[in-house]
C-alpha positions, 0 to 999 in steps of 0.5 A, spaced: 848 571 072 843 578 073 845 584 076 838 583 081 841 576 082 848 577 083 847 583 088 844 577 093 851 575 094 855 581 094 858 578 101 862 573 103 858 568 108 864 566 111 868 573 112 863 577 111 868 582 106 864 584 100 866 580 094 872 583 090 876 585 096 881 579 096 883 582 090 880 576 085 873 577 082 871 570 083 866 567 088 862 560 090 855 559 090 853 554 094 846 550 096 846 546 102 841 541 103 841 537 110 837 530 110 836 525 115 836 517 114 828 514 115 831 508 119 824 505 118 824 506 110 831 503 111 828 497 115 823 496 111 827 495 104 832 491 107 826 487 110 824 485 103 831 484 100 832 479 106 826 476 104 826 476 097 834 475 097 836 480 092 836 487 093 834 489 086 829 485 085 826 487 092 828 494 089 824 493 083 818 490 086 818 495 093 815 501 093 820 505 092 819 510 098 824 516 100 830 512 105 832 520 107 828 526 108 830 533 108 831 536 115 831 544 112 825 547 110 828 549 103 835 549 101 840 554 104 845 558 099 851 560 102 856 565 098 864 564 098 869 569 096 874 565 092 880 566 098 874 562 104 873 557 098 880 555 098 880 555 106 877 550 111 870 552 112 864 550 117 859 549 112 853 547 117 855 553 122 854 557 115 848 554 112 844 555 119 846 562 121 852 562 125 859 564 124 
């Protein structure tokens, strides 16, 4: 990781302390994505499998559409110091800008 990229990850998203304050020069960078199941697409895929009688054949013959769709515009990157990474963390709260 180059200097410019490292400077984007200088603070822990959970405890808000500078990385390294815990005494460990280690951190975690997490890319968080949120998805929702497209129930209509699942029902179509399941219906085709039931009609044909085989999920494997239906998967090969079907349109191979997305069964889950992203709910965030782009993935969210959060940074955790080593101490916070080893503790229970509410990832959804951090990813959505809380905490």
